[in-house]
PDB file of N, CA, C and O in Angstrom:
ATOM      1  N   MET A   1     -11.573  -3.412  -6.360  1.00  0.00           N
ATOM      2  CA  MET A   1     -12.624  -2.020  -6.625  1.00  0.00           C
ATOM      3  C   MET A   1     -12.614  -1.204  -6.092  1.00  0.00           C
ATOM      4  O   MET A   1     -12.408  -1.164  -4.880  1.00  0.00           O
ATOM      5  N   GLU A   2     -12.949   0.218  -7.190  1.00  0.00           N
ATOM      6  CA  GLU A   2     -12.041   1.429  -6.907  1.00  0.00           C
ATOM      7  C   GLU A   2     -12.336   1.996  -5.972  1.00  0.00           C
ATOM      8  O   GLU A   2     -13.545   1.873  -5.772  1.00  0.00           O
ATOM      9  N   TYR A   3     -11.611   2.875  -4.899  1.00  0.00           N
ATOM     10  CA  TYR A   3     -13.082   3.735  -3.853  1.00  0.00           C
ATOM     11  C   TYR A   3     -11.903   5.313  -3.937  1.00  0.00           C
ATOM     12  O   TYR A   3     -10.676   5.290  -4.044  1.00  0.00           O
ATOM     13  N   ARG A   4     -12.615   6.277  -3.864  1.00  0.00           N
ATOM     14  CA  ARG A   4     -12.598   7.601  -3.983  1.00  0.00           C
ATOM     15  C   ARG A   4     -12.825   8.392  -2.094  1.00  0.00           C
ATOM     16  O   ARG A   4     -13.950   8.415  -1.594  1.00  0.00           O
ATOM     17  N   TYR A   5     -11.810   8.848  -1.465  1.00  0.00           N
ATOM     18  CA  TYR A   5     -10.798  10.056  -0.775  1.00  0.00           C
ATOM     19  C   TYR A   5     -10.949  11.320  -0.654  1.00  0.00           C
ATOM     20  O   TYR A   5     -10.462  11.923  -1.611  1.00  0.00           O
ATOM     21  N   LYS A   6     -11.430  11.991   0.141  1.00  0.00           N
ATOM     22  CA  LYS A   6     -10.819  13.375  -0.155  1.00  0.00           C
ATOM     23  C   LYS A   6     -10.195  13.520   1.405  1.00  0.00           C
ATOM     24  O   LYS A   6     -10.476  13.334   2.589  1.00  0.00           O
ATOM     25  N   PRO A   7      -9.087  14.015   0.463  1.00  0.00           N
ATOM     26  CA  PRO A   7      -8.296  14.075   2.462  1.00  0.00           C
ATOM     27  C   PRO A   7      -8.418  15.210   3.492  1.00  0.00           C
ATOM     28  O   PRO A   7      -9.194  16.091   3.125  1.00  0.00           O
ATOM     29  N   GLN A   8      -7.965  15.365   4.439  1.00  0.00           N
ATOM     30  CA  GLN A   8      -8.333  16.445   5.141  1.00  0.00           C
ATOM     31  C   GLN A   8      -6.848  17.229   5.377  1.00  0.00           C
ATOM     32  O   GLN A   8      -5.876  16.475   5.332  1.00  0.00           O
ATOM     33  N   GLY A   9      -6.528  18.890   5.662  1.00  0.00           N
ATOM     34  CA  GLY A   9      -5.960  19.168   5.883  1.00  0.00           C
ATOM     35  C   GLY A   9      -4.182  18.938   5.624  1.00  0.00           C
ATOM     36  O   GLY A   9      -3.228  19.181   6.364  1.00  0.00           O
ATOM     37  N   VAL A  10      -4.273  18.277   4.019  1.00  0.00           N
ATOM     38  CA  VAL A  10      -3.167  18.506   3.806  1.00  0.00           C
ATOM     39  C   VAL A  10      -3.176  18.709   2.209  1.00  0.00           C
ATOM     40  O   VAL A  10      -4.283  18.638   1.675  1.00  0.00           O
ATOM     41  N   CYS A  11      -2.232  18.917   1.518  1.00  0.00           N
ATOM     42  CA  CYS A  11      -1.704  19.702  -0.016  1.00  0.00           C
ATOM     43  C   CYS A  11      -2.696  19.226  -0.390  1.00  0.00           C
ATOM     44  O   CYS A  11      -3.616  20.030  -0.535  1.00  0.00           O
ATOM     45  N   SER A  12      -3.092  17.262  -0.827  1.00  0.00           N
ATOM     46  CA  SER A  12      -3.717  16.408  -1.842  1.00  0.00           C
ATOM     47  C   SER A  12      -4.692  16.374  -1.938  1.00  0.00           C
ATOM     48  O   SER A  12      -5.336  15.999  -0.959  1.00  0.00           O
ATOM     49  N   ASN A  13      -5.387  16.738  -3.151  1.00  0.00           N
ATOM     50  CA  ASN A  13      -7.098  17.080  -2.869  1.00  0.00           C
ATOM     51  C   ASN A  13      -7.953  15.644  -2.671  1.00  0.00           C
ATOM     52  O   ASN A  13      -9.004  15.352  -2.101  1.00  0.00           O
ATOM     53  N   GLU A  14      -6.919  14.884  -3.463  1.00  0.00           N
ATOM     54  CA  GLU A  14      -7.765  13.169  -3.762  1.00  0.00           C
ATOM     55  C   GLU A  14      -6.879  12.279  -3.512  1.00  0.00           C
ATOM     56  O   GLU A  14      -5.669  12.425  -3.338  1.00  0.00           O
ATOM     57  N   MET A  15      -8.075  10.523  -3.484  1.00  0.00           N
ATOM     58  CA  MET A  15      -7.000  10.195  -3.330  1.00  0.00           C
ATOM     59  C   MET A  15      -7.815   8.780  -4.256  1.00  0.00           C
ATOM     60  O   MET A  15      -8.996   8.821  -3.912  1.00  0.00           O
ATOM     61  N   THR A  16      -7.628   7.717  -5.164  1.00  0.00           N
ATOM     62  CA  THR A  16      -8.579   7.146  -5.301  1.00  0.00           C
ATOM     63  C   THR A  16      -7.539   5.672  -5.027  1.00  0.00           C
ATOM     64  O   THR A  16      -6.333   5.878  -5.166  1.00  0.00           O
ATOM     65  N   ILE A  17      -7.816   4.739  -4.783  1.00  0.00           N
ATOM     66  CA  ILE A  17      -7.435   3.168  -4.166  1.00  0.00           C
ATOM     67  C   ILE A  17      -8.667   2.500  -4.739  1.00  0.00           C
ATOM     68  O   ILE A  17      -9.878   2.627  -4.561  1.00  0.00           O
ATOM     69  N   GLU A  18      -7.790   1.641  -5.595  1.00  0.00           N
ATOM     70  CA  GLU A  18      -8.387   0.424  -5.803  1.00  0.00           C
ATOM     71  C   GLU A  18      -8.052  -0.914  -5.216  1.00  0.00           C
ATOM     72  O   GLU A  18      -6.850  -1.104  -5.399  1.00  0.00           O
ATOM     73  N   ILE A  19      -8.693  -2.082  -4.488  1.00  0.00           N
ATOM     74  CA  ILE A  19      -8.337  -2.500  -4.006  1.00  0.00           C
ATOM     75  C   ILE A  19      -8.881  -4.214  -4.537  1.00  0.00           C
ATOM     76  O   ILE A  19     -10.059  -4.456  -4.800  1.00  0.00           O
ATOM     77  N   GLU A  20      -7.606  -5.411  -4.626  1.00  0.00           N
ATOM     78  CA  GLU A  20      -8.769  -6.219  -4.779  1.00  0.00           C
ATOM     79  C   GLU A  20      -8.845  -7.352  -3.985  1.00  0.00           C
ATOM     80  O   GLU A  20      -7.716  -7.840  -4.027  1.00  0.00           O
ATOM     81  N   GLU A  21      -9.737  -8.214  -3.106  1.00  0.00           N
ATOM     82  CA  GLU A  21      -9.969  -8.683  -1.825  1.00  0.00           C
ATOM     83  C   GLU A  21      -9.048  -7.778  -0.537  1.00  0.00           C
ATOM     84  O   GLU A  21      -9.460  -6.638  -0.324  1.00  0.00           O
ATOM     85  N   GLU A  22      -8.370  -8.051  -0.068  1.00  0.00           N
ATOM     86  CA  GLU A  22      -7.500  -7.012   0.625  1.00  0.00           C
ATOM     87  C   GLU A  22      -6.517  -6.437   0.733  1.00  0.00           C
ATOM     88  O   GLU A  22      -6.067  -5.813   1.694  1.00  0.00           O
ATOM     89  N   THR A  23      -5.906  -6.712  -0.794  1.00  0.00           N
ATOM     90  CA  THR A  23      -4.696  -6.144  -1.669  1.00  0.00           C
ATOM     91  C   THR A  23      -4.933  -4.806  -1.653  1.00  0.00           C
ATOM     92  O   THR A  23      -6.001  -4.351  -1.243  1.00  0.00           O
ATOM     93  N   ILE A  24      -4.033  -4.125  -2.063  1.00  0.00           N
ATOM     94  CA  ILE A  24      -3.776  -2.362  -2.194  1.00  0.00           C
ATOM     95  C   ILE A  24      -2.837  -2.950  -4.128  1.00  0.00           C
ATOM     96  O   ILE A  24      -1.725  -3.329  -4.495  1.00  0.00           O
ATOM     97  N   LYS A  25      -4.550  -2.593  -4.931  1.00  0.00           N
ATOM     98  CA  LYS A  25      -3.418  -2.599  -6.395  1.00  0.00           C
ATOM     99  C   LYS A  25      -2.982  -1.311  -7.207  1.00  0.00           C
ATOM    100  O   LYS A  25      -2.167  -1.215  -8.124  1.00  0.00           O
ATOM    101  N   LYS A  26      -3.625  -0.526  -6.709  1.00  0.00           N
ATOM    102  CA  LYS A  26      -3.324   0.614  -7.019  1.00  0.00           C
ATOM    103  C   LYS A  26      -3.812   2.057  -6.693  1.00  0.00           C
ATOM    104  O   LYS A  26      -4.984   2.265  -7.004  1.00  0.00           O
ATOM    105  N   VAL A  27      -3.058   3.211  -6.061  1.00  0.00           N
ATOM    106  CA  VAL A  27      -3.121   4.578  -5.768  1.00  0.00           C
ATOM    107  C   VAL A  27      -2.476   5.735  -6.511  1.00  0.00           C
ATOM    108  O   VAL A  27      -1.333   5.874  -6.946  1.00  0.00           O
ATOM    109  N   THR A  28      -3.578   6.551  -6.529  1.00  0.00           N
ATOM    110  CA  THR A  28      -3.247   7.415  -7.374  1.00  0.00           C
ATOM    111  C   THR A  28      -3.708   8.312  -6.076  1.00  0.00           C
ATOM    112  O   THR A  28      -4.510   7.936  -5.221  1.00  0.00           O
ATOM    113  N   ILE A  29      -2.944   9.742  -6.116  1.00  0.00           N
ATOM    114  CA  ILE A  29      -3.072  10.730  -5.698  1.00  0.00           C
ATOM    115  C   ILE A  29      -2.840  11.936  -6.153  1.00  0.00           C
ATOM    116  O   ILE A  29      -1.717  12.178  -6.596  1.00  0.00           O
ATOM    117  N   ILE A  30      -4.215  13.321  -6.138  1.00  0.00           N
ATOM    118  CA  ILE A  30      -4.008  14.132  -7.014  1.00  0.00           C
ATOM    119  C   ILE A  30      -3.346  15.150  -5.839  1.00  0.00           C
ATOM    120  O   ILE A  30      -3.473  15.086  -4.616  1.00  0.00           O
ATOM    121  N   GLY A  31      -2.616  16.083  -6.640  1.00  0.00           N
ATOM    122  CA  GLY A  31      -2.280  17.324  -5.400  1.00  0.00           C
ATOM    123  C   GLY A  31      -1.051  16.640  -4.456  1.00  0.00           C
ATOM    124  O   GLY A  31      -0.716  15.530  -4.042  1.00  0.00           O
ATOM    125  N   GLY A  32      -0.672  17.840  -4.403  1.00  0.00           N
ATOM    126  CA  GLY A  32       0.632  17.114  -2.892  1.00  0.00           C
ATOM    127  C   GLY A  32       1.941  17.116  -3.253  1.00  0.00           C
ATOM    128  O   GLY A  32       2.186  17.879  -4.188  1.00  0.00           O
ATOM    129  N   CYS A  33       2.719  16.602  -2.881  1.00  0.00           N
ATOM    130  CA  CYS A  33       4.411  16.532  -3.574  1.00  0.00           C
ATOM    131  C   CYS A  33       4.453  15.113  -4.454  1.00  0.00           C
ATOM    132  O   CYS A  33       4.356  13.901  -4.265  1.00  0.00           O
ATOM    133  N   ALA A  34       4.669  16.098  -5.577  1.00  0.00           N
ATOM    134  CA  ALA A  34       4.552  14.112  -6.021  1.00  0.00           C
ATOM    135  C   ALA A  34       5.369  12.968  -6.094  1.00  0.00           C
ATOM    136  O   ALA A  34       5.292  11.917  -6.731  1.00  0.00           O
ATOM    137  N   GLY A  35       6.156  13.422  -5.301  1.00  0.00           N
ATOM    138  CA  GLY A  35       7.684  12.739  -5.203  1.00  0.00           C
ATOM    139  C   GLY A  35       7.326  12.135  -4.099  1.00  0.00           C
ATOM    140  O   GLY A  35       7.450  10.917  -4.220  1.00  0.00           O
ATOM    141  N   ASN A  36       6.961  12.441  -3.140  1.00  0.00           N
ATOM    142  CA  ASN A  36       6.428  11.366  -2.297  1.00  0.00           C
ATOM    143  C   ASN A  36       4.934  11.154  -2.465  1.00  0.00           C
ATOM    144  O   ASN A  36       4.661  10.206  -1.729  1.00  0.00           O
ATOM    145  N   THR A  37       3.997  11.515  -2.987  1.00  0.00           N
ATOM    146  CA  THR A  37       2.959  11.181  -3.264  1.00  0.00           C
ATOM    147  C   THR A  37       2.897  10.320  -3.950  1.00  0.00           C
ATOM    148  O   THR A  37       1.901   9.671  -3.632  1.00  0.00           O
ATOM    149  N   ILE A  38       3.665   9.649  -5.205  1.00  0.00           N
ATOM    150  CA  ILE A  38       4.127   8.334  -6.485  1.00  0.00           C
ATOM    151  C   ILE A  38       4.718   7.747  -5.471  1.00  0.00           C
ATOM    152  O   ILE A  38       4.532   6.562  -5.198  1.00  0.00           O
ATOM    153  N   GLY A  39       5.616   8.657  -4.711  1.00  0.00           N
ATOM    154  CA  GLY A  39       6.368   7.310  -4.011  1.00  0.00           C
ATOM    155  C   GLY A  39       6.037   6.381  -3.003  1.00  0.00           C
ATOM    156  O   GLY A  39       6.588   5.280  -2.991  1.00  0.00           O
ATOM    157  N   VAL A  40       4.874   6.823  -1.823  1.00  0.00           N
ATOM    158  CA  VAL A  40       3.909   6.421  -0.816  1.00  0.00           C
ATOM    159  C   VAL A  40       2.887   5.210  -1.692  1.00  0.00           C
ATOM    160  O   VAL A  40       2.648   4.012  -1.539  1.00  0.00           O
ATOM    161  N   SER A  41       2.501   6.200  -2.591  1.00  0.00           N
ATOM    162  CA  SER A  41       1.820   4.470  -3.634  1.00  0.00           C
ATOM    163  C   SER A  41       2.251   3.660  -3.986  1.00  0.00           C
ATOM    164  O   SER A  41       1.668   2.577  -3.933  1.00  0.00           O
ATOM    165  N   ARG A  42       3.439   3.792  -4.496  1.00  0.00           N
ATOM    166  CA  ARG A  42       3.997   2.973  -5.261  1.00  0.00           C
ATOM    167  C   ARG A  42       4.320   1.125  -4.237  1.00  0.00           C
ATOM    168  O   ARG A  42       4.048  -0.074  -4.307  1.00  0.00           O
ATOM    169  N   LEU A  43       5.356   2.537  -3.064  1.00  0.00           N
ATOM    170  CA  LEU A  43       5.590   1.638  -2.160  1.00  0.00           C
ATOM    171  C   LEU A  43       3.976   0.462  -1.838  1.00  0.00           C
ATOM    172  O   LEU A  43       3.648  -0.702  -2.069  1.00  0.00           O
ATOM    173  N   ILE A  44       3.529   1.402  -1.342  1.00  0.00           N
ATOM    174  CA  ILE A  44       2.049   0.427  -0.855  1.00  0.00           C
ATOM    175  C   ILE A  44       1.538  -0.842  -1.736  1.00  0.00           C
ATOM    176  O   ILE A  44       1.069  -1.885  -1.281  1.00  0.00           O
ATOM    177  N   GLU A  45       1.793  -0.423  -3.466  1.00  0.00           N
ATOM    178  CA  GLU A  45       0.620  -1.249  -4.140  1.00  0.00           C
ATOM    179  C   GLU A  45       1.186  -2.630  -4.131  1.00  0.00           C
ATOM    180  O   GLU A  45       2.402  -2.683  -4.313  1.00  0.00           O
ATOM    181  N   GLY A  46       0.384  -4.065  -3.911  1.00  0.00           N
ATOM    182  CA  GLY A  46       0.854  -5.371  -3.651  1.00  0.00           C
ATOM    183  C   GLY A  46       0.553  -5.691  -2.064  1.00  0.00           C
ATOM    184  O   GLY A  46       0.406  -6.781  -1.511  1.00  0.00           O
ATOM    185  N   MET A  47       0.513  -4.421  -1.554  1.00  0.00           N
ATOM    186  CA  MET A  47       0.882  -4.313   0.495  1.00  0.00           C
ATOM    187  C   MET A  47      -1.084  -4.371   0.524  1.00  0.00           C
ATOM    188  O   MET A  47      -1.995  -3.784  -0.060  1.00  0.00           O
ATOM    189  N   LYS A  48      -0.945  -5.499   1.622  1.00  0.00           N
ATOM    190  CA  LYS A  48      -2.064  -5.957   2.368  1.00  0.00           C
ATOM    191  C   LYS A  48      -2.996  -4.364   3.459  1.00  0.00           C
ATOM    192  O   LYS A  48      -2.354  -3.642   4.222  1.00  0.00           O
ATOM    193  N   ILE A  49      -4.464  -4.218   3.211  1.00  0.00           N
ATOM    194  CA  ILE A  49      -4.370  -2.960   3.344  1.00  0.00           C
ATOM    195  C   ILE A  49      -4.312  -2.979   5.554  1.00  0.00           C
ATOM    196  O   ILE A  49      -4.215  -2.060   6.367  1.00  0.00           O
ATOM    197  N   GLN A  50      -4.381  -3.850   5.645  1.00  0.00           N
ATOM    198  CA  GLN A  50      -4.001  -3.453   7.248  1.00  0.00           C
ATOM    199  C   GLN A  50      -2.613  -3.532   7.666  1.00  0.00           C
ATOM    200  O   GLN A  50      -2.145  -2.898   8.612  1.00  0.00           O
ATOM    201  N   GLU A  51      -1.714  -4.669   6.612  1.00  0.00           N
ATOM    202  CA  GLU A  51      -0.094  -3.926   6.950  1.00  0.00           C
ATOM    203  C   GLU A  51       0.100  -2.821   6.477  1.00  0.00           C
ATOM    204  O   GLU A  51       1.323  -2.708   6.389  1.00  0.00           O
ATOM    205  N   ALA A  52      -0.537  -1.640   5.998  1.00  0.00           N
ATOM    206  CA  ALA A  52      -0.454  -0.558   4.897  1.00  0.00           C
ATOM    207  C   ALA A  52      -0.489   0.624   6.038  1.00  0.00           C
ATOM    208  O   ALA A  52       0.281   1.565   6.231  1.00  0.00           O
ATOM    209  N   ILE A  53      -1.543   0.257   6.638  1.00  0.00           N
ATOM    210  CA  ILE A  53      -2.830   1.762   7.691  1.00  0.00           C
ATOM    211  C   ILE A  53      -1.539   1.227   8.477  1.00  0.00           C
ATOM    212  O   ILE A  53      -0.687   2.110   8.381  1.00  0.00           O
ATOM    213  N   LYS A  54      -0.918  -0.136   9.406  1.00  0.00           N
ATOM    214  CA  LYS A  54       0.372   0.094  10.020  1.00  0.00           C
ATOM    215  C   LYS A  54       1.022   1.086   9.947  1.00  0.00           C
ATOM    216  O   LYS A  54       0.799   2.143  10.537  1.00  0.00           O
ATOM    217  N   ARG A  55       2.322   0.727   8.854  1.00  0.00           N
ATOM    218  CA  ARG A  55       2.915   1.790   8.701  1.00  0.00           C
ATOM    219  C   ARG A  55       2.369   3.104   7.962  1.00  0.00           C
ATOM    220  O   ARG A  55       3.149   4.053   7.882  1.00  0.00           O
ATOM    221  N   LEU A  56       1.444   3.193   7.569  1.00  0.00           N
ATOM    222  CA  LEU A  56       0.957   5.055   7.256  1.00  0.00           C
ATOM    223  C   LEU A  56       0.430   5.421   8.279  1.00  0.00           C
ATOM    224  O   LEU A  56       0.674   6.627   8.325  1.00  0.00           O
ATOM    225  N   LYS A  57      -0.297   5.080   9.369  1.00  0.00           N
ATOM    226  CA  LYS A  57      -0.239   6.314  10.248  1.00  0.00           C
ATOM    227  C   LYS A  57       0.222   7.064  11.435  1.00  0.00           C
ATOM    228  O   LYS A  57       0.631   6.779  12.561  1.00  0.00           O
ATOM    229  N   GLY A  58       0.033   7.964  10.855  1.00  0.00           N
ATOM    230  CA  GLY A  58       0.449   8.457  12.430  1.00  0.00           C
ATOM    231  C   GLY A  58       1.511   9.386  12.277  1.00  0.00           C
ATOM    232  O   GLY A  58       2.014  10.064  13.174  1.00  0.00           O
ATOM    233  N   ILE A  59       1.883   9.364  10.805  1.00  0.00           N
ATOM    234  CA  ILE A  59       2.857  10.401  10.449  1.00  0.00           C
ATOM    235  C   ILE A  59       2.432  11.677  10.188  1.00  0.00           C
ATOM    236  O   ILE A  59       1.403  11.912   9.554  1.00  0.00           O
ATOM    237  N   PRO A  60       3.244  12.613  10.689  1.00  0.00           N
ATOM    238  CA  PRO A  60       2.608  13.679  10.635  1.00  0.00           C
ATOM    239  C   PRO A  60       3.447  14.422   9.221  1.00  0.00           C
ATOM    240  O   PRO A  60       4.430  13.946   8.654  1.00  0.00           O
ATOM    241  N   CYS A  61       2.717  15.739   8.867  1.00  0.00           N
ATOM    242  CA  CYS A  61       3.725  16.726   8.627  1.00  0.00           C
ATOM    243  C   CYS A  61       3.808  18.025   8.439  1.00  0.00           C
ATOM    244  O   CYS A  61       2.926  18.826   8.130  1.00  0.00           O
ATOM    245  N   GLY A  62       5.410  18.243   8.737  1.00  0.00           N
ATOM    246  CA  GLY A  62       5.541  19.259  10.191  1.00  0.00           C
ATOM    247  C   GLY A  62       4.454  19.543  11.380  1.00  0.00           C
ATOM    248  O   GLY A  62       3.975  18.700  12.138  1.00  0.00           O
ATOM    249  N   THR A  63       4.174  21.004  11.347  1.00  0.00           N
ATOM    250  CA  THR A  63       2.752  20.834  12.917  1.00  0.00           C
ATOM    251  C   THR A  63       1.929  20.400  12.297  1.00  0.00           C
ATOM    252  O   THR A  63       1.176  19.871  13.114  1.00  0.00           O
ATOM    253  N   LYS A  64       1.413  20.214  11.002  1.00  0.00           N
ATOM    254  CA  LYS A  64      -0.403  19.319  10.552  1.00  0.00           C
ATOM    255  C   LYS A  64      -1.232  19.260  11.159  1.00  0.00           C
ATOM    256  O   LYS A  64      -2.386  19.687  11.203  1.00  0.00           O
ATOM    257  N   GLY A  65      -0.263  18.365  11.962  1.00  0.00           N
ATOM    258  CA  GLY A  65      -0.819  17.015  12.873  1.00  0.00           C
ATOM    259  C   GLY A  65      -0.873  15.920  11.973  1.00  0.00           C
ATOM    260  O   GLY A  65      -0.905  14.849  12.578  1.00  0.00           O
ATOM    261  N   THR A  66      -0.895  15.807  10.628  1.00  0.00           N
ATOM    262  CA  THR A  66      -1.538  14.771  10.063  1.00  0.00           C
ATOM    263  C   THR A  66      -0.613  14.982   8.514  1.00  0.00           C
ATOM    264  O   THR A  66       0.192  15.881   8.274  1.00  0.00           O
ATOM    265  N   SER A  67      -0.939  14.100   7.808  1.00  0.00           N
ATOM    266  CA  SER A  67       0.232  14.089   6.179  1.00  0.00           C
ATOM    267  C   SER A  67      -0.900  13.081   5.060  1.00  0.00           C
ATOM    268  O   SER A  67      -1.958  12.541   5.382  1.00  0.00           O
ATOM    269  N   CYS A  68      -0.252  13.091   3.770  1.00  0.00           N
ATOM    270  CA  CYS A  68      -0.462  12.695   2.950  1.00  0.00           C
ATOM    271  C   CYS A  68      -0.753  11.318   3.161  1.00  0.00           C
ATOM    272  O   CYS A  68      -1.870  10.881   2.883  1.00  0.00           O
ATOM    273  N   PRO A  69       0.727  10.121   3.928  1.00  0.00           N
ATOM    274  CA  PRO A  69       0.371   8.650   3.787  1.00  0.00           C
ATOM    275  C   PRO A  69      -0.588   8.653   5.104  1.00  0.00           C
ATOM    276  O   PRO A  69      -1.153   7.560   5.088  1.00  0.00           O
ATOM    277  N   ASP A  70      -1.124   9.574   6.501  1.00  0.00           N
ATOM    278  CA  ASP A  70      -1.528   9.373   7.567  1.00  0.00           C
ATOM    279  C   ASP A  70      -2.874   9.509   7.118  1.00  0.00           C
ATOM    280  O   ASP A  70      -3.710   8.823   7.706  1.00  0.00           O
ATOM    281  N   GLN A  71      -3.353  10.448   5.956  1.00  0.00           N
ATOM    282  CA  GLN A  71      -4.784  10.487   5.236  1.00  0.00           C
ATOM    283  C   GLN A  71      -4.919   9.000   4.483  1.00  0.00           C
ATOM    284  O   GLN A  71      -5.788   8.137   4.603  1.00  0.00           O
ATOM    285  N   LEU A  72      -4.102   9.030   3.926  1.00  0.00           N
ATOM    286  CA  LEU A  72      -4.158   7.445   3.380  1.00  0.00           C
ATOM    287  C   LEU A  72      -4.596   6.258   4.487  1.00  0.00           C
ATOM    288  O   LEU A  72      -5.740   5.805   4.442  1.00  0.00           O
ATOM    289  N   ALA A  73      -4.251   6.086   4.842  1.00  0.00           N
ATOM    290  CA  ALA A  73      -4.179   5.327   5.779  1.00  0.00           C
ATOM    291  C   ALA A  73      -5.539   5.757   6.622  1.00  0.00           C
ATOM    292  O   ALA A  73      -5.999   4.931   7.411  1.00  0.00           O
ATOM    293  N   LYS A  74      -6.246   7.162   6.448  1.00  0.00           N
ATOM    294  CA  LYS A  74      -7.886   6.951   7.299  1.00  0.00           C
ATOM    295  C   LYS A  74      -8.718   6.536   5.933  1.00  0.00           C
ATOM    296  O   LYS A  74      -9.859   6.088   6.049  1.00  0.00           O
ATOM    297  N   ALA A  75      -8.108   6.699   4.638  1.00  0.00           N
ATOM    298  CA  ALA A  75      -8.775   6.190   3.646  1.00  0.00           C
ATOM    299  C   ALA A  75      -8.578   4.678   3.759  1.00  0.00           C
ATOM    300  O   ALA A  75      -8.222   4.568   2.586  1.00  0.00           O
ATOM    301  N   LEU A  76      -8.553   4.141   3.955  1.00  0.00           N
ATOM    302  CA  LEU A  76      -8.325   2.578   4.217  1.00  0.00           C
ATOM    303  C   LEU A  76      -8.838   1.932   4.825  1.00  0.00           C
ATOM    304  O   LEU A  76      -9.329   0.822   4.620  1.00  0.00           O
ATOM    305  N   GLU A  77      -8.763   2.895   6.119  1.00  0.00           N
ATOM    306  CA  GLU A  77      -9.661   2.055   7.199  1.00  0.00           C
ATOM    307  C   GLU A  77     -10.634   2.613   7.003  1.00  0.00           C
ATOM    308  O   GLU A  77     -11.465   2.079   7.737  1.00  0.00           O
ATOM    309  N   GLU A  78     -11.183   3.546   6.341  1.00  0.00           N
ATOM    310  CA  GLU A  78     -12.535   3.712   5.744  1.00  0.00           C
ATOM    311  C   GLU A  78     -13.382   2.792   4.855  1.00  0.00           C
ATOM    312  O   GLU A  78     -14.597   2.785   4.663  1.00  0.00           O
ATOM    313  N   ILE A  79     -12.086   1.769   4.211  1.00  0.00           N
ATOM    314  CA  ILE A  79     -12.105   0.855   3.399  1.00  0.00           C
ATOM    315  C   ILE A  79     -13.120   0.143   4.086  1.00  0.00           C
ATOM    316  O   ILE A  79     -14.345   0.255   4.127  1.00  0.00           O
ATOM    317  N   GLU A  80     -12.115  -0.788   4.733  1.00  0.00           N
ATOM    318  CA  GLU A  80     -12.554  -1.466   5.505  1.00  0.00           C
ATOM    319  C   GLU A  80     -14.076  -1.784   6.499  1.00  0.00           C
ATOM    320  O   GLU A  80     -14.896  -2.657   6.784  1.00  0.00           O
ATOM    321  N   ARG A  81     -13.752  -0.555   6.702  1.00  0.00           N
ATOM    322  CA  ARG A  81     -15.283  -0.012   7.741  1.00  0.00           C
ATOM    323  C   ARG A  81     -16.479  -0.643   6.531  1.00  0.00           C
ATOM    324  O   ARG A  81     -17.237  -1.588   6.746  1.00  0.00           O
ATOM    325  N   SER A  82     -16.410   0.046   5.426  1.00  0.00           N
ATOM    326  CA  SER A  82     -17.202  -0.598   4.415  1.00  0.00           C
ATOM    327  C   SER A  82     -17.667  -1.386   4.366  1.00  0.00           C
ATOM    328  O   SER A  82     -18.868  -1.495   4.612  1.00  0.00           O
ATOM    329  N   LYS A  83     -16.449  -2.848   3.815  1.00  0.00           N
ATOM    330  CA  LYS A  83     -16.755  -3.652   3.955  1.00  0.00           C
ATOM    331  C   LYS A  83     -18.502  -4.669   5.095  1.00  0.00           C
ATOM    332  O   LYS A  83     -18.627  -5.893   5.067  1.00  0.00           O
TER     333      LYS A  83
END
């Protein structure tokens, strides 16, 4: 199933996440720092949702209080709640 998420407080504009059962199959992040967002996306592909949340949640970007990885964790939490 494919989910779309609009991140808040970061440079990226949209996150598209494909989930199969409890596994992240593909992540596409529009905007943000391409090297970082592509790297994070590839690292969590194939990972269980809860493991990705555990690793990404709470990572800050400078003084923003959030980051693209943190927003990705929030998107995954939202997906978990919607099941």
